[in-house]
Backbone as ProteinMPNN parsed JSONL, in Angstrom:
{"seq_chain_A": "MNLEEDFNVAAERVMNLNQKPTNNELIKLYGMYKFIKLGNCEATIPFKFFLVDHLKVTEWYKHNNRCRDDVMREYIIFVESLINKYGVKN", "coords_chain_A": {"N_chain_A": [[-17.376, -85.447, 11.707], [-16.658, -82.066, 12.646], [-13.786, -79.898, 13.177], [-14.099, -78.444, 15.578], [-15.953, -80.036, 16.973], [-14.444, -82.39, 17.193], [-12.429, -81.435, 18.87], [-13.943, -80.885, 21.203], [-14.757, -83.48, 21.892], [-12.242, -84.624, 22.415], [-11.495, -83.057, 24.615], [-13.334, -83.936, 26.486], [-12.711, -86.664, 26.633], [-10.116, -86.674, 27.681], [-10.527, -86.24, 30.306], [-11.096, -88.663, 31.355], [-8.95, -90.376, 31.71], [-7.04, -93.262, 32.648], [-5.026, -92.799, 34.413], [-3.554, -90.081, 36.148], [-2.182, -87.471, 34.228], [1.26, -86.286, 33.893], [2.591, -83.419, 35.657], [3.754, -81.625, 33.831], [2.483, -82.406, 31.466], [-0.162, -81.783, 32.106], [0.01, -79.003, 32.365], [0.681, -78.3, 29.768], [-1.671, -79.102, 28.417], [-3.44, -77.314, 29.656], [-2.516, -74.761, 28.755], [-2.984, -74.886, 25.958], [-5.756, -75.384, 25.931], [-6.848, -73.101, 27.227], [-6.081, -71.113, 25.403], [-7.508, -71.911, 23.124], [-10.149, -71.666, 24.032], [-10.291, -69.016, 25.057], [-8.628, -67.342, 23.596], [-5.858, -65.115, 22.892], [-3.509, -64.777, 25.555], [-3.744, -62.402, 28.031], [-3.082, -61.981, 30.535], [-1.155, -61.034, 33.4], [1.998, -62.374, 33.91], [2.482, -64.421, 36.639], [4.72, -64.096, 39.471], [7.656, -66.163, 39.716], [7.694, -67.339, 42.131], [5.164, -68.229, 42.619], [4.876, -70.882, 41.377], [3.295, -72.871, 39.899], [1.13, -71.355, 38.864], [2.62, -69.5, 37.426], [3.826, -71.174, 35.477], [1.547, -72.12, 34.129], [0.352, -69.786, 33.007], [2.49, -68.896, 31.452], [2.668, -71.004, 29.626], [0.222, -70.703, 28.308], [0.656, -68.206, 27.107], [2.481, -68.958, 25.135], [1.016, -69.62, 22.921], [-0.056, -67.345, 21.887], [-1.307, -65.326, 19.275], [-1.371, -67.37, 17.425], [-2.812, -69.637, 15.017], [-6.027, -70.596, 15.761], [-7.26, -72.988, 14.928], [-5.027, -74.567, 14.313], [-3.915, -74.935, 16.858], [-6.006, -76.313, 18.047], [-5.906, -78.699, 16.571], [-3.379, -79.631, 17.415], [-3.923, -79.996, 20.127], [-5.836, -82.064, 20.052], [-4.279, -84.134, 18.943], [-2.353, -84.346, 20.962], [-3.938, -85.145, 23.131], [-4.757, -87.642, 22.167], [-2.286, -88.936, 22.234], [-1.901, -89.033, 24.987], [-4.027, -90.677, 25.703], [-3.224, -93.031, 24.463], [-0.98, -93.499, 26.011], [-1.896, -93.648, 28.719], [-4.401, -94.845, 28.69], [-8.048, -95.108, 28.795], [-10.88, -94.791, 30.982], [-13.631, -97.011, 30.934]], "CA_chain_A": [[-17.308, -84.371, 12.694], [-15.765, -80.969, 12.303], [-12.664, -79.72, 14.098], [-14.623, -78.007, 16.885], [-16.533, -81.217, 17.618], [-13.319, -83.27, 17.548], [-11.796, -80.83, 20.04], [-14.817, -81.097, 22.363], [-14.664, -84.906, 22.24], [-10.924, -84.82, 23.029], [-11.527, -82.408, 25.932], [-14.091, -84.823, 27.379], [-11.997, -87.936, 26.797], [-8.914, -86.51, 28.508], [-10.969, -86.247, 31.702], [-11.342, -90.047, 31.754], [-7.737, -91.193, 31.623], [-6.863, -94.22, 33.75], [-4.0, -92.286, 35.316], [-3.366, -88.638, 36.035], [-0.974, -87.099, 33.476], [2.299, -85.587, 34.648], [2.353, -81.98, 35.798], [4.103, -80.977, 32.565], [1.412, -82.704, 30.51], [-1.336, -81.01, 32.517], [0.256, -77.595, 32.05], [0.59, -78.188, 28.302], [-3.107, -79.15, 28.12], [-4.02, -76.067, 30.139], [-2.156, -73.651, 27.87], [-3.698, -75.021, 24.693], [-7.191, -75.268, 26.188], [-7.169, -71.703, 27.512], [-5.975, -70.35, 24.16], [-8.621, -72.297, 22.258], [-11.402, -71.15, 24.59], [-10.294, -67.584, 25.373], [-7.761, -66.56, 22.71], [-4.561, -64.69, 23.411], [-3.366, -64.535, 26.992], [-3.446, -61.017, 28.366], [-2.83, -61.958, 31.977], [0.201, -60.766, 33.851], [2.639, -63.62, 34.337], [2.784, -64.375, 38.076], [6.105, -64.31, 39.865], [8.046, -67.576, 39.758], [7.41, -67.841, 43.475], [3.905, -68.947, 42.428], [5.38, -71.68, 40.268], [2.269, -73.492, 39.051], [0.446, -70.286, 38.131], [3.607, -68.971, 36.486], [3.963, -72.122, 34.366], [0.29, -72.173, 33.382], [0.202, -68.571, 32.203], [3.568, -68.916, 30.466], [2.273, -71.968, 28.585], [-0.858, -70.081, 27.55], [1.292, -67.17, 26.294], [3.189, -69.566, 23.997], [0.112, -69.778, 21.781], [-0.551, -66.045, 21.432], [-1.265, -64.98, 17.851], [-1.359, -68.561, 16.585], [-4.089, -70.017, 14.42], [-6.814, -71.391, 16.716], [-7.451, -74.329, 14.368], [-3.771, -75.314, 14.469], [-3.783, -75.307, 18.27], [-7.003, -77.367, 18.284], [-5.362, -79.947, 16.021], [-2.303, -80.067, 18.321], [-4.567, -80.457, 21.355], [-6.432, -83.364, 19.756], [-3.176, -85.092, 18.785], [-1.742, -84.538, 22.275], [-4.867, -85.963, 23.923], [-4.653, -89.019, 21.66], [-1.036, -89.518, 22.752], [-2.134, -89.336, 26.407], [-4.912, -91.847, 25.746], [-2.366, -94.183, 24.147], [-0.04, -93.689, 27.121], [-2.547, -93.953, 29.984], [-5.682, -95.542, 28.518], [-9.218, -94.402, 29.295], [-11.876, -95.578, 31.716], [-14.797, -97.363, 30.122]], "C_chain_A": [[-16.393, -83.261, 12.176], [-14.71, -80.807, 13.404], [-13.134, -79.333, 15.498], [-15.208, -79.197, 17.655], [-15.447, -82.193, 18.044], [-12.604, -82.754, 18.79], [-12.63, -81.099, 21.297], [-14.788, -82.549, 22.826], [-13.334, -85.179, 22.944], [-10.898, -84.236, 24.442], [-12.308, -83.246, 26.943], [-13.312, -86.105, 27.667], [-10.794, -87.805, 27.728], [-9.275, -86.501, 29.995], [-11.15, -87.673, 32.235], [-10.121, -90.949, 31.599], [-7.65, -92.112, 32.832], [-5.891, -93.718, 34.804], [-3.869, -90.792, 35.097], [-2.097, -88.359, 35.23], [0.043, -86.4, 34.379], [1.942, -84.108, 34.746], [2.66, -81.238, 34.501], [3.03, -81.209, 31.508], [0.159, -81.898, 30.829], [-1.182, -79.53, 32.168], [0.172, -77.364, 30.544], [-0.881, -78.198, 27.869], [-3.776, -77.827, 28.485], [-3.766, -74.918, 29.167], [-2.903, -73.696, 26.552], [-5.191, -74.79, 24.895], [-7.592, -73.806, 26.405], [-7.099, -70.863, 26.238], [-7.16, -70.649, 23.246], [-9.921, -71.661, 22.744], [-11.435, -69.627, 24.713], [-9.439, -66.721, 24.45], [-6.458, -66.189, 23.389], [-4.597, -64.426, 24.909], [-2.975, -63.079, 27.209], [-3.171, -60.855, 29.855], [-1.378, -61.589, 32.247], [0.788, -62.079, 34.334], [2.987, -63.494, 35.82], [4.28, -64.591, 38.334], [6.405, -65.803, 39.926], [7.845, -68.19, 41.132], [6.114, -68.653, 43.462], [4.075, -69.849, 41.215], [4.293, -72.232, 39.351], [1.539, -72.437, 38.226], [1.369, -69.676, 37.074], [3.721, -69.878, 35.256], [2.704, -72.17, 33.507], [0.13, -70.955, 32.47], [1.279, -68.502, 31.127], [3.223, -69.854, 29.313], [1.159, -71.39, 27.72], [-0.286, -69.025, 26.603], [1.975, -67.747, 25.048], [2.326, -69.634, 22.741], [-0.416, -68.448, 21.247], [-0.293, -65.855, 19.944], [-1.135, -66.184, 16.923], [-2.748, -68.783, 16.006], [-4.809, -70.954, 15.388], [-6.986, -72.821, 16.215], [-6.188, -75.182, 14.507], [-3.594, -75.796, 15.905], [-4.798, -76.395, 18.615], [-6.496, -78.704, 17.76], [-4.261, -80.503, 16.927], [-2.885, -80.635, 19.613], [-5.13, -81.86, 21.152], [-5.357, -84.436, 19.64], [-2.536, -85.383, 20.139], [-2.635, -85.402, 23.166], [-4.806, -87.413, 23.462], [-3.376, -89.687, 22.168], [-1.176, -89.869, 24.235], [-3.036, -90.55, 26.566], [-4.109, -93.105, 25.445], [-1.43, -94.514, 25.31], [-0.735, -94.214, 28.38], [-3.816, -94.801, 29.867], [-6.811, -94.701, 29.094], [-10.147, -95.344, 30.027], [-13.053, -95.852, 30.8], [-16.071, -96.858, 30.728]], "O_chain_A": [[-15.484, -83.497, 11.38], [-14.747, -81.495, 14.425], [-12.617, -79.844, 16.491], [-14.976, -79.336, 18.856], [-15.516, -82.762, 19.133], [-12.218, -83.534, 19.66], [-12.091, -81.492, 22.331], [-14.794, -82.816, 24.028], [-13.298, -85.883, 23.953], [-10.345, -84.844, 25.359], [-11.974, -83.26, 28.127], [-13.263, -86.57, 28.806], [-10.489, -88.729, 28.482], [-8.413, -86.73, 30.844], [-11.336, -87.864, 33.436], [-10.257, -92.153, 31.379], [-8.132, -91.774, 33.913], [-5.928, -94.16, 35.952], [-4.055, -90.3, 33.984], [-1.048, -88.94, 35.511], [-0.282, -85.979, 35.489], [1.094, -83.613, 34.005], [1.923, -80.333, 34.11], [2.707, -80.302, 30.74], [-0.504, -81.389, 29.925], [-2.135, -78.887, 31.727], [-0.352, -76.342, 30.1], [-1.285, -77.382, 27.041], [-4.575, -77.29, 27.718], [-4.689, -74.19, 28.8], [-3.398, -72.675, 26.076], [-5.821, -74.078, 24.113], [-8.57, -73.336, 25.823], [-7.949, -70.002, 26.012], [-7.744, -69.735, 22.663], [-10.708, -71.17, 21.935], [-12.479, -69.01, 24.499], [-9.516, -65.494, 24.512], [-6.011, -66.85, 24.326], [-5.582, -63.923, 25.45], [-1.998, -62.592, 26.64], [-3.044, -59.741, 30.364], [-0.496, -61.81, 31.417], [0.146, -62.814, 35.085], [3.701, -62.574, 36.216], [4.993, -65.185, 37.525], [5.508, -66.612, 40.162], [7.827, -69.412, 41.28], [5.977, -69.634, 44.192], [3.489, -69.608, 40.159], [4.377, -72.067, 38.134], [1.351, -72.61, 37.022], [0.937, -69.376, 35.961], [3.712, -69.394, 34.124], [2.794, -72.253, 32.282], [-0.194, -71.096, 31.291], [1.0, -68.088, 30.002], [3.464, -69.526, 28.151], [1.167, -71.582, 26.504], [-0.683, -68.949, 25.441], [2.034, -67.081, 24.014], [2.847, -69.699, 21.628], [-1.147, -68.428, 20.256], [0.778, -66.176, 19.428], [-0.817, -66.02, 15.746], [-3.728, -68.188, 16.455], [-4.262, -71.982, 15.787], [-6.87, -73.767, 16.994], [-6.271, -76.378, 14.785], [-3.173, -76.929, 16.14], [-4.493, -77.302, 19.389], [-6.639, -79.728, 18.428], [-4.213, -81.707, 17.179], [-2.395, -81.638, 20.131], [-4.924, -82.742, 21.986], [-5.51, -85.529, 20.184], [-2.212, -86.532, 20.438], [-2.147, -86.285, 23.872], [-4.804, -88.322, 24.292], [-3.386, -90.874, 22.496], [-0.639, -90.879, 24.69], [-2.831, -91.364, 27.466], [-4.292, -94.132, 26.099], [-1.128, -95.682, 25.556], [-0.224, -95.121, 29.037], [-4.249, -95.407, 30.847], [-6.574, -93.713, 29.788], [-10.201, -96.538, 29.736], [-13.423, -95.009, 29.983], [-17.147, -97.07, 30.17]]}, "name": "protein", "num_of_chains": 1, "seq": "MNLEEDFNVAAERVMNLNQKPTNNELIKLYGMYKFIKLGNCEATIPFKFFLVDHLKVTEWYKHNNRCRDDVMREYIIFVESLINKYGVKN"}
């Protein structure tokens, strides 16, 4: 498989974890996924009053101007760590 296919498999597998990841883990996944799919974040960061939205956009911004392939590799490795931590449904 190539990197794109490995990423797609990881994105599917993470949806079948035995347990919901922590909020921090979910936000980390979100930021990487959005960057991989849409590129640099150009959204306005919401006020901290809207905490979840603020954290999600901030996490996406962290990847701006990075190599997409590097972020895909990190995403795949992170998903594997979540699978090792939580297991997956059969």
